[in-house]
N, CA and C atoms as an extended XYZ file, in Angstrom:
492
Properties=species:S:1:pos:R:3:atomname:S:1:resname:S:1:resid:I:1 pbc="F F F"
N         1.164       -1.060       -0.146 N   MET     1
C        -0.096       -0.108       -0.014 CA  MET     1
C         0.645        1.261       -0.238 C   MET     1
N         0.911        2.071       -0.873 N   ARG     2
C         1.489        3.867       -0.858 CA  ARG     2
C         1.316        4.371        0.289 C   ARG     2
N         2.370        5.114        0.909 N   PHE     3
C         2.039        6.044        1.584 CA  PHE     3
C         0.679        6.945        1.527 C   PHE     3
N         0.264        7.539        0.027 N   SER     4
C        -1.205        8.454        0.606 CA  SER     4
C        -2.157        7.428        0.845 C   SER     4
N        -2.399        6.184        0.450 N   GLN     5
C        -3.255        5.066        0.511 CA  GLN     5
C        -3.214        5.011        2.148 C   GLN     5
N        -1.928        4.590        2.702 N   ARG     6
C        -1.944        4.188        4.378 CA  ARG     6
C        -2.767        5.425        4.977 C   ARG     6
N        -2.402        6.925        4.497 N   ARG     7
C        -3.134        7.962        5.007 CA  ARG     7
C        -4.115        8.027        4.576 C   ARG     7
N        -4.727        8.173        3.829 N   ALA     8
C        -6.104        7.864        3.737 CA  ALA     8
C        -6.995        6.678        4.552 C   ALA     8
N        -6.591        5.531        4.482 N   VAL     9
C        -7.095        4.265        5.258 CA  VAL     9
C        -7.239        4.717        7.094 C   VAL     9
N        -5.949        5.441        7.444 N   SER    10
C        -5.774        6.037        8.398 CA  SER    10
C        -6.404        7.099        8.635 C   SER    10
N        -6.746        8.023        7.881 N   ARG    11
C        -7.473        9.120        8.440 CA  ARG    11
C        -9.285        8.875        8.572 C   ARG    11
N        -9.582        7.494        7.768 N   LEU    12
C       -11.215        6.908        7.608 CA  LEU    12
C       -11.497        6.431        8.790 C   LEU    12
N        -9.991        5.503        9.393 N   ARG    13
C       -10.251        4.387       10.693 CA  ARG    13
C       -10.569        5.821       12.017 C   ARG    13
N        -9.802        6.967       11.549 N   LEU    14
C        -9.832        8.148       12.775 CA  LEU    14
C       -11.358        8.539       12.850 C   LEU    14
N       -11.824        9.010       11.654 N   LEU    15
C       -12.755        9.519       11.551 CA  LEU    15
C       -14.013        8.405       12.050 C   LEU    15
N       -13.766        7.363       11.435 N   LEU    16
C       -15.061        5.934       12.153 CA  LEU    16
C       -14.769        5.676       13.620 C   LEU    16
N       -13.940        6.236       13.926 N   LEU    17
C       -13.768        6.120       15.706 CA  LEU    17
C       -14.173        7.222       16.647 C   LEU    17
N       -14.379        8.638       15.930 N   VAL    18
C       -14.519        9.824       16.209 CA  VAL    18
C       -16.120       10.166       16.431 C   VAL    18
N       -16.488        9.073       14.955 N   ALA    19
C       -18.014        9.083       14.818 CA  ALA    19
C       -18.779        8.268       15.831 C   ALA    19
N       -18.185        7.250       16.044 N   THR    20
C       -18.619        6.293       17.586 CA  THR    20
C       -18.679        6.845       18.317 C   THR    20
N       -17.726        7.782       18.736 N   GLY    21
C       -17.664        8.109       20.002 CA  GLY    21
C       -18.660        8.983       20.386 C   GLY    21
N       -18.772        9.826       19.531 N   VAL    22
C       -20.069       10.953       18.950 CA  VAL    22
C       -20.877       10.071       19.417 C   VAL    22
N       -21.615        9.185       18.679 N   ALA    23
C       -22.772        8.625       18.761 CA  ALA    23
C       -22.742        8.186       19.887 C   ALA    23
N       -21.776        7.215       20.420 N   CYS    24
C       -21.874        6.931       22.112 CA  CYS    24
C       -21.709        7.870       22.819 C   CYS    24
N       -21.808        9.141       22.985 N   ALA    25
C       -21.768       10.146       23.569 CA  ALA    25
C       -22.997       10.791       23.700 C   ALA    25
N       -23.672       10.950       22.898 N   ALA    26
C       -24.976       11.379       22.274 CA  ALA    26
C       -25.840       10.453       22.754 C   ALA    26
N       -25.786        9.313       22.419 N   GLU    27
C       -27.086        8.580       23.442 CA  GLU    27
C       -26.440        8.538       25.303 C   GLU    27
N       -25.443        8.425       25.186 N   ALA    28
C       -25.515        8.494       26.791 CA  ALA    28
C       -26.157        9.693       27.342 C   ALA    28
N       -25.842       10.661       26.544 N   GLY    29
C       -26.430       12.137       27.263 CA  GLY    29
C       -27.971       12.430       27.129 C   GLY    29
N       -28.456       11.249       26.300 N   ALA    30
C       -29.713       11.691       25.858 CA  ALA    30
C       -30.469       11.622       27.399 C   ALA    30
N       -31.257       12.323       28.171 N   PRO    31
C       -31.853       12.357       29.269 CA  PRO    31
C       -32.633       11.575       29.794 C   PRO    31
N       -32.266       11.066       31.334 N   VAL    32
C       -33.645       10.287       32.145 CA  VAL    32
C       -34.252       10.748       32.793 C   VAL    32
N       -35.355       10.669       33.073 N   PRO    33
C       -36.500       11.273       33.639 CA  PRO    33
C       -36.501       11.404       34.963 C   PRO    33
N       -36.535       11.740       35.917 N   PHE    34
C       -36.500       12.444       37.408 CA  PHE    34
C       -37.708       11.407       37.491 C   PHE    34
N       -37.022        9.873       38.479 N   PRO    35
C       -38.446        9.338       39.029 CA  PRO    35
C       -39.060        9.861       40.473 C   PRO    35
N       -39.998       10.501       40.317 N   SER    36
C       -40.436       11.273       41.370 CA  SER    36
C       -41.551       10.119       42.386 C   SER    36
N       -41.490        9.356       41.870 N   GLU    37
C       -42.051        8.086       42.849 CA  GLU    37
C       -41.056        6.937       43.669 C   GLU    37
N       -39.793        7.194       43.365 N   TYR    38
C       -38.715        5.563       43.791 CA  TYR    38
C       -38.810        5.555       45.391 C   TYR    38
N       -39.425        6.338       45.920 N   ARG    39
C       -39.402        5.870       47.326 CA  ARG    39
C       -40.525        5.210       47.663 C   ARG    39
N       -41.434        4.812       46.792 N   GLN    40
C       -42.347        3.749       46.906 CA  GLN    40
C       -41.881        2.520       46.268 C   GLN    40
N       -40.420        2.239       46.177 N   TRP    41
C       -40.031        1.085       45.113 CA  TRP    41
C       -39.044        0.104       46.182 C   TRP    41
N       -38.761       -0.770       45.867 N   ALA    42
C       -38.241       -1.486       46.902 CA  ALA    42
C       -36.561       -1.323       47.430 C   ALA    42
N       -36.459       -1.166       48.597 N   VAL    43
C       -34.963       -0.911       48.811 CA  VAL    43
C       -34.148       -2.322       48.692 C   VAL    43
N       -33.300       -1.831       48.028 N   THR    44
C       -32.378       -3.056       47.280 CA  THR    44
C       -31.224       -3.050       48.234 C   THR    44
N       -30.858       -1.734       49.138 N   LYS    45
C       -29.572       -2.343       49.850 CA  LYS    45
C       -29.140       -0.640       50.614 C   LYS    45
N       -28.691       -0.587       51.770 N   SER    46
C       -28.365        0.728       52.195 CA  SER    46
C       -27.138        0.788       52.688 C   SER    46
N       -26.226        2.060       52.532 N   LEU    47
C       -24.418        1.752       52.876 CA  LEU    47
C       -24.460        3.141       53.109 C   LEU    47
N       -22.998        3.215       54.364 N   VAL    48
C       -22.787        4.339       54.506 CA  VAL    48
C       -20.959        4.769       53.761 C   VAL    48
N       -20.616        5.551       53.339 N   VAL    49
C       -19.429        5.880       52.607 CA  VAL    49
C       -18.508        6.911       53.587 C   VAL    49
N       -18.021        6.275       54.401 N   GLY    50
C       -17.181        6.962       55.815 CA  GLY    50
C       -15.882        8.127       55.530 C   GLY    50
N       -15.548        8.642       56.086 N   PRO    51
C       -14.480        8.966       56.395 CA  PRO    51
C       -13.087        8.513       55.635 C   PRO    51
N       -13.223        7.527       55.980 N   GLU    52
C       -12.057        6.579       55.887 CA  GLU    52
C       -12.173        5.962       54.478 C   GLU    52
N       -13.009        5.847       53.742 N   SER    53
C       -13.369        5.850       52.268 CA  SER    53
C       -12.546        6.470       50.991 C   SER    53
N       -11.726        5.810       50.319 N   LYS    54
C       -11.028        6.583       49.338 CA  LYS    54
C       -11.676        7.597       48.564 C   LYS    54
N       -13.559        7.346       48.519 N   THR    55
C       -14.021        7.807       47.667 CA  THR    55
C       -14.862        8.958       48.308 C   THR    55
N       -14.824        9.061       49.894 N   PHE    56
C       -15.677        9.719       50.280 CA  PHE    56
C       -15.711       11.389       50.004 C   PHE    56
N       -14.477       11.914       49.132 N   ALA    57
C       -14.816       13.272       49.045 CA  ALA    57
C       -15.889       13.140       47.817 C   ALA    57
N       -15.816       12.445       46.784 N   THR    58
C       -17.250       12.521       46.542 CA  THR    58
C       -17.863       11.656       46.588 C   THR    58
N       -18.409       10.578       47.409 N   ARG    59
C       -19.247       10.076       47.088 CA  ARG    59
C       -19.442        9.687       48.932 C   ARG    59
N       -19.132       10.233       49.452 N   GLY    60
C       -18.973       10.631       51.034 CA  GLY    60
C       -20.788       10.545       51.936 C   GLY    60
N       -21.359        9.540       52.664 N   GLY    61
C       -22.627        9.902       53.124 CA  GLY    61
C       -23.640        8.898       53.099 C   GLY    61
N       -24.952        8.805       53.531 N   PHE    62
C       -25.592        7.498       53.042 CA  PHE    62
C       -26.031        6.963       51.324 C   PHE    62
N       -25.804        6.115       51.286 N   HIS    63
C       -26.102        5.926       50.026 CA  HIS    63
C       -27.815        4.993       50.142 C   HIS    63
N       -28.976        5.025       49.766 N   HIS    64
C       -30.059        3.958       49.607 CA  HIS    64
C       -30.234        3.820       48.283 C   HIS    64
N       -30.316        2.028       48.210 N   TYR    65
C       -30.525        1.775       46.749 CA  TYR    65
C       -32.110        1.134       46.227 C   TYR    65
N       -32.769        1.593       45.311 N   TYR    66
C       -34.198        1.455       45.229 CA  TYR    66
C       -34.234        0.571       43.562 C   TYR    66
N       -35.299        0.306       43.791 N   ALA    67
C       -35.642       -0.559       42.603 CA  ALA    67
C       -36.846       -0.755       42.040 C   ALA    67
N       -37.226       -0.462       41.145 N   ASN    68
C       -38.681       -0.286       40.279 CA  ASN    68
C       -38.914       -2.055       40.475 C   ASN    68
N       -40.380       -2.653       39.999 N   ALA    69
C       -40.757       -3.376       39.955 CA  ALA    69
C       -39.910       -4.513       39.017 C   ALA    69
N       -39.725       -4.158       37.807 N   LYS    70
C       -38.900       -4.780       36.612 CA  LYS    70
C       -37.488       -4.859       37.209 C   LYS    70
N       -36.728       -3.727       38.091 N   ALA    71
C       -35.264       -4.250       38.132 CA  ALA    71
C       -35.282       -4.831       39.500 C   ALA    71
N       -36.360       -5.529       40.257 N   VAL    72
C       -36.265       -6.049       41.477 CA  VAL    72
C       -36.172       -7.576       40.422 C   VAL    72
N       -36.989       -8.039       39.352 N   GLU    73
C       -37.200       -9.001       38.619 CA  GLU    73
C       -35.472       -8.994       38.032 C   GLU    73
N       -35.179       -7.838       37.584 N   GLY    74
C       -33.107       -8.488       37.059 CA  GLY    74
C       -32.505       -8.778       38.193 C   GLY    74
N       -32.729       -8.100       39.228 N   PHE    75
C       -31.357       -8.455       40.482 CA  PHE    75
C       -31.846      -10.049       40.710 C   PHE    75
N       -33.016      -10.167       40.263 N   ARG    76
C       -33.454      -11.881       40.712 CA  ARG    76
C       -32.768      -13.127       40.223 C   ARG    76
N       -33.035      -12.286       38.650 N   THR    77
C       -32.439      -13.277       37.528 CA  THR    77
C       -31.243      -13.031       36.736 C   THR    77
N       -30.775      -11.798       36.997 N   GLY    78
C       -29.163      -11.090       36.623 CA  GLY    78
C       -29.374      -10.459       35.583 C   GLY    78
N       -30.439      -10.614       34.970 N   GLN    79
C       -30.962       -9.836       33.271 CA  GLN    79
C       -32.110       -8.820       33.587 C   GLN    79
N       -31.717       -7.677       33.116 N   PHE    80
C       -32.829       -6.436       33.562 CA  PHE    80
C       -33.604       -6.199       32.499 C   PHE    80
N       -34.871       -6.137       32.905 N   PRO    81
C       -35.585       -6.729       31.442 CA  PRO    81
C       -35.922       -4.765       31.303 C   PRO    81
N       -36.512       -4.356       29.879 N   GLU    82
C       -36.774       -2.931       29.838 CA  GLU    82
C       -37.774       -2.588       30.489 C   GLU    82
N       -37.287       -1.185       31.001 N   GLY    83
C       -37.947       -0.665       31.978 CA  GLY    83
C       -37.633       -0.273       33.662 C   GLY    83
N       -36.573       -1.178       33.516 N   SER    84
C       -36.191       -1.231       34.761 CA  SER    84
C       -35.421       -0.125       35.316 C   SER    84
N       -35.818        0.345       36.474 N   VAL    85
C       -34.965        1.597       37.184 CA  VAL    85
C       -34.039        0.937       37.764 C   VAL    85
N       -32.716        1.811       38.620 N   VAL    86
C       -32.190        1.539       39.789 CA  VAL    86
C       -31.967        2.845       39.763 C   VAL    86
N       -31.970        3.085       41.488 N   ILE    87
C       -31.484        4.594       41.728 CA  ILE    87
C       -30.979        4.153       43.011 C   ILE    87
N       -29.602        5.573       43.087 N   ASP    88
C       -28.649        5.238       44.019 CA  ASP    88
C       -28.742        6.880       44.889 C   ASP    88
N       -29.981        7.053       46.099 N   GLU    89
C       -29.991        8.333       46.707 CA  GLU    89
C       -29.125        8.555       47.763 C   GLU    89
N       -28.168        9.637       47.813 N   ARG    90
C       -27.359       10.042       48.133 CA  ARG    90
C       -27.700       11.126       49.407 C   ARG    90
N       -27.325       10.466       50.471 N   LEU    91
C       -27.644       12.169       51.347 CA  LEU    91
C       -26.491       11.835       52.435 C   LEU    91
N       -26.220       13.342       52.672 N   GLU    92
C       -24.724       13.829       53.798 CA  GLU    92
C       -25.423       13.202       55.247 C   GLU    92
N       -23.977       12.715       55.350 N   ALA    93
C       -24.098       12.041       56.724 CA  ALA    93
C       -23.955       13.110       58.112 C   ALA    93
N       -24.354       13.108       59.267 N   ARG    94
C       -24.121       14.358       59.781 CA  ARG    94
C       -24.097       13.211       61.819 C   ARG    94
N       -23.046       13.641       62.658 N   GLN    95
C       -23.195       12.866       63.899 CA  GLN    95
C       -23.897       13.917       65.004 C   GLN    95
N       -24.734       12.885       65.647 N   ALA    96
C       -25.202       13.756       66.649 CA  ALA    96
C       -25.380       12.732       67.822 C   ALA    96
N       -25.096       13.392       68.693 N   ASP    97
C       -24.939       12.118       70.227 CA  ASP    97
C       -24.558       10.972       69.933 C   ASP    97
N       -23.251       10.728       69.364 N   GLY    98
C       -22.588        9.764       68.984 CA  GLY    98
C       -23.186        8.654       68.328 C   GLY    98
N       -24.481        9.326       67.001 N   ALA    99
C       -25.462        8.935       66.420 CA  ALA    99
C       -25.075        8.900       64.951 C   ALA    99
N       -25.089        8.200       63.784 N   THR   100
C       -24.665        8.873       62.345 CA  THR   100
C       -25.923        8.845       62.356 C   THR   100
N       -26.412        9.962       61.557 N   LEU   101
C       -27.562       10.239       61.200 CA  LEU   101
C       -27.710       10.861       59.677 C   LEU   101
N       -28.962       10.463       58.767 N   GLU   102
C       -29.051       11.159       57.445 CA  GLU   102
C       -29.300       12.865       58.052 C   GLU   102
N       -28.159       12.985       57.121 N   GLY   103
C       -28.439       14.744       56.653 CA  GLY   103
C       -29.325       14.917       55.343 C   GLY   103
N       -28.554       16.584       55.255 N   PRO   104
C       -29.834       16.607       53.683 CA  PRO   104
C       -29.554       15.623       52.144 C   PRO   104
N       -30.662       15.629       51.382 N   TRP   105
C       -30.518       15.163       50.311 CA  TRP   105
C       -29.493       15.799       49.444 C   TRP   105
N       -28.282       15.049       49.301 N   THR   106
C       -27.209       15.848       48.149 CA  THR   106
C       -27.634       15.141       46.603 C   THR   106
N       -27.734       14.187       46.325 N   SER   107
C       -28.213       14.076       44.752 CA  SER   107
C       -28.919       12.409       44.595 C   SER   107
N       -29.290       12.207       43.427 N   LEU   108
C       -29.781       11.116       43.102 CA  LEU   108
C       -29.343       10.282       41.859 C   LEU   108
N       -28.418        9.522       41.603 N   ALA   109
C       -27.758        8.952       40.198 CA  ALA   109
C       -29.283        7.826       39.899 C   ALA   109
N       -29.292        7.972       38.566 N   VAL   110
C       -30.894        7.231       37.873 CA  VAL   110
C       -29.836        6.451       37.028 C   VAL   110
N       -30.527        4.841       36.890 N   MET   111
C       -29.874        4.221       35.480 CA  MET   111
C       -31.257        3.583       35.413 C   MET   111
N       -31.819        3.798       33.788 N   GLU   112
C       -32.958        3.581       32.868 CA  GLU   112
C       -32.252        2.412       32.060 C   GLU   112
N       -32.778        1.130       31.914 N   LYS   113
C       -32.875        0.355       31.022 CA  LYS   113
C       -33.805        0.637       29.734 C   LYS   113
N       -33.475        0.820       28.721 N   ALA   114
C       -34.147        0.890       27.783 CA  ALA   114
C       -33.992        1.123       26.100 C   ALA   114
N       -34.654        0.567       25.255 N   ALA   115
C       -33.847        0.417       23.596 CA  ALA   115
C       -32.858        1.294       23.752 C   ALA   115
N       -33.611        2.744       23.830 N   ARG   116
C       -32.913        4.152       23.271 CA  ARG   116
C       -31.521        4.051       23.677 C   ARG   116
N       -30.923        3.346       24.509 N   TYR   117
C       -29.715        3.349       24.925 CA  TYR   117
C       -28.657        2.283       24.554 C   TYR   117
N       -29.084        2.104       23.247 N   GLN   118
C       -27.830        0.727       22.959 CA  GLN   118
C       -26.762        1.096       23.073 C   GLN   118
N       -26.172        2.108       22.637 N   SER   119
C       -24.769        2.022       22.458 CA  SER   119
C       -23.838        1.919       23.715 C   SER   119
N       -24.788        2.358       25.062 N   THR   120
C       -24.388        2.515       26.794 CA  THR   120
C       -25.097        0.769       27.017 C   THR   120
N       -25.056       -0.136       26.481 N   GLY   121
C       -25.343       -1.525       27.114 CA  GLY   121
C       -26.892       -1.461       27.234 C   GLY   121
N       -27.587       -0.467       26.652 N   GLY   122
C       -29.044       -0.552       26.721 CA  GLY   122
C       -29.638        0.594       27.962 C   GLY   122
N       -28.791        0.679       28.867 N   TRP   123
C       -28.927        1.554       29.849 CA  TRP   123
C       -28.839        3.132       29.747 C   TRP   123
N       -29.585        3.951       30.459 N   GLY   124
C       -29.199        5.328       30.153 CA  GLY   124
C       -29.132        5.930       31.753 C   GLY   124
N       -27.852        6.747       31.665 N   PHE   125
C       -27.812        7.468       33.197 CA  PHE   125
C       -27.500        9.024       33.490 C   PHE   125
N       -28.273        9.136       34.421 N   ASP   126
C       -28.205       10.190       34.364 CA  ASP   126
C       -28.108       10.708       36.504 C   ASP   126
N       -27.922       12.291       36.809 N   LEU   127
C       -27.536       11.924       38.251 CA  LEU   127
C       -28.157       13.491       38.273 C   LEU   127
N       -28.915       14.192       39.013 N   PHE   128
C       -29.628       14.921       39.680 CA  PHE   128
C       -29.326       15.498       40.932 C   PHE   128
N       -28.731       16.814       41.372 N   THR   129
C       -28.282       17.456       42.370 CA  THR   129
C       -29.321       18.561       42.663 C   THR   129
N       -29.010       18.992       44.130 N   GLY   130
C       -29.784       20.426       44.639 CA  GLY   130
C       -30.919       19.830       44.248 C   GLY   130
N       -31.940       21.226       44.184 N   GLN   131
C       -33.214       20.966       44.049 CA  GLN   131
C       -34.276       21.083       43.052 C   GLN   131
N       -33.154       20.539       41.411 N   ASP   132
C       -33.908       20.863       40.620 CA  ASP   132
C       -33.728       19.024       39.831 C   ASP   132
N       -34.929       18.686       39.831 N   ARG   133
C       -35.633       17.363       39.319 CA  ARG   133
C       -35.811       17.283       37.763 C   ARG   133
N       -35.649       18.630       37.044 N   THR   134
C       -36.164       18.331       35.596 CA  THR   134
C       -34.576       18.678       35.220 C   THR   134
N       -33.702       18.810       35.161 N   ARG   135
C       -32.659       18.948       34.637 CA  ARG   135
C       -31.263       17.995       35.192 C   ARG   135
N       -30.952       17.191       34.530 N   GLY   136
C       -29.878       16.261       35.041 CA  GLY   136
C       -28.861       16.523       34.939 C   GLY   136
N       -27.617       15.746       34.813 N   ALA   137
C       -26.142       15.606       34.217 CA  ALA   137
C       -25.745       16.519       33.391 C   ALA   137
N       -25.123       16.782       32.751 N   SER   138
C       -24.389       17.199       31.158 CA  SER   138
C       -23.807       15.915       30.676 C   SER   138
N       -24.040       15.510       29.400 N   ALA   139
C       -23.242       14.366       28.541 CA  ALA   139
C       -22.313       13.719       28.943 C   ALA   139
N       -21.172       14.465       29.610 N   SER   140
C       -19.855       14.151       29.988 CA  SER   140
C       -19.924       13.116       31.278 C   SER   140
N       -20.966       13.350       32.196 N   VAL   141
C       -21.356       13.293       33.062 CA  VAL   141
C       -21.613       11.666       33.209 C   VAL   141
N       -22.888       11.823       31.914 N   ARG   142
C       -23.562       10.356       31.610 CA  ARG   142
C       -22.728        9.213       31.170 C   ARG   142
N       -21.956       10.111       30.319 N   ALA   143
C       -20.321        8.868       29.283 CA  ALA   143
C       -19.603        8.571       30.504 C   ALA   143
N       -19.324        9.078       31.507 N   ALA   144
C       -18.420        8.952       32.305 CA  ALA   144
C       -19.222        7.888       33.446 C   ALA   144
N       -20.236        7.980       33.700 N   CYS   145
C       -21.138        6.725       34.356 CA  CYS   145
C       -20.991        5.662       33.563 C   CYS   145
N       -21.328        5.483       32.101 N   PHE   146
C       -21.317        4.472       31.276 CA  PHE   146
C       -20.105        4.085       31.400 C   PHE   146
N       -19.137        4.752       31.286 N   SER   147
C       -17.739        4.551       31.294 CA  SER   147
C       -17.342        3.236       32.464 C   SER   147
N       -17.959        3.504       33.340 N   CYS   148
C       -17.460        3.457       34.891 CA  CYS   148
C       -18.148        1.970       35.314 C   CYS   148
N       -19.375        1.839       34.727 N   HIS   149
C       -20.581        0.815       35.027 CA  HIS   149
C       -20.389       -0.219       33.905 C   HIS   149
N       -19.424        0.018       33.079 N   SER   150
C       -18.686       -0.926       31.732 CA  SER   150
C       -18.128       -2.064       32.486 C   SER   150
N       -17.258       -1.610       33.705 N   GLN   151
C       -16.956       -2.996       34.431 CA  GLN   151
C       -17.550       -3.614       35.254 C   GLN   151
N       -18.736       -3.551       35.289 N   ARG   152
C       -19.909       -4.453       35.390 CA  ARG   152
C       -20.811       -5.348       34.236 C   ARG   152
N       -20.073       -5.070       32.813 N   LYS   153
C       -21.014       -5.711       31.645 CA  LYS   153
C       -21.258       -7.134       32.335 C   LYS   153
N       -20.601       -7.643       32.860 N   ASP   154
C       -21.117       -9.469       33.363 CA  ASP   154
C       -22.393       -9.349       33.975 C   ASP   154
N       -22.854       -8.146       34.866 N   HIS   155
C       -23.981       -8.007       35.197 CA  HIS   155
C       -24.735       -6.814       34.732 C   HIS   155
N       -25.259       -7.107       33.753 N   ASP   156
C       -25.849       -6.521       33.264 CA  ASP   156
C       -25.602       -4.328       33.159 C   ASP   156
N       -24.343       -4.450       33.958 N   PHE   157
C       -24.094       -2.917       33.815 CA  PHE   157
C       -24.417       -2.631       35.490 C   PHE   157
N       -24.618       -3.181       36.043 N   VAL   158
C       -25.143       -2.829       37.240 CA  VAL   158
C       -24.412       -2.961       38.636 C   VAL   158
N       -23.937       -1.954       39.704 N   PHE   159
C       -22.856       -2.550       40.362 CA  PHE   159
C       -23.710       -3.477       41.853 C   PHE   159
N       -24.726       -2.431       42.471 N   SER   160
C       -25.428       -2.861       43.290 CA  SER   160
C       -25.882       -4.254       43.628 C   SER   160
N       -26.225       -5.215       44.488 N   GLU   161
C       -26.739       -6.338       44.165 CA  GLU   161
C       -28.231       -6.716       45.233 C   GLU   161
N       -28.980       -7.071       45.174 N   PHE   162
C       -30.224       -7.066       45.563 CA  PHE   162
C       -29.814       -8.034       47.127 C   PHE   162
N       -30.338       -7.323       48.317 N   ARG   163
C       -30.288       -7.617       49.450 CA  ARG   163
C       -31.240       -8.735       49.653 C   ARG   163
N       -31.206       -9.584       50.322 N   GLU   164
C       -32.025      -10.669       50.459 CA  GLU   164
C       -32.716      -10.422       51.874 C   GLU   164
């Protein structure tokens, strides 16, 4: 192959790689609606990320995990059906009289299984912070969520597990 042909092939590969990345980021960036009824769903587990954790600066506090009925089925079977929604509700932790108590609500991480999220394993990701329940995170934050959750492809991209 001549030099100019190799250069053209290299440019074509780069163009395809960029186009794939843009499509992936656009799909990962599709908004996930705020699930206002999530506190009526099953609590799959709760945990506290304390000051001793290396992730405390970004994930410190209480985490309550919720799942709608379809996601509960997915936790039991290992395959989450379309319409599954998994929530990580995050609250600050505060100390009072020797007890660790829930503090103010800080954020809600949401995963929704839907066909429109094909390039991100069938899951849409979003993060709601503050008082705004209509606007989630930026497309880059959503893409970062998928990047991290890709580590759990063998568990349908879900980190948490159902507490029996």
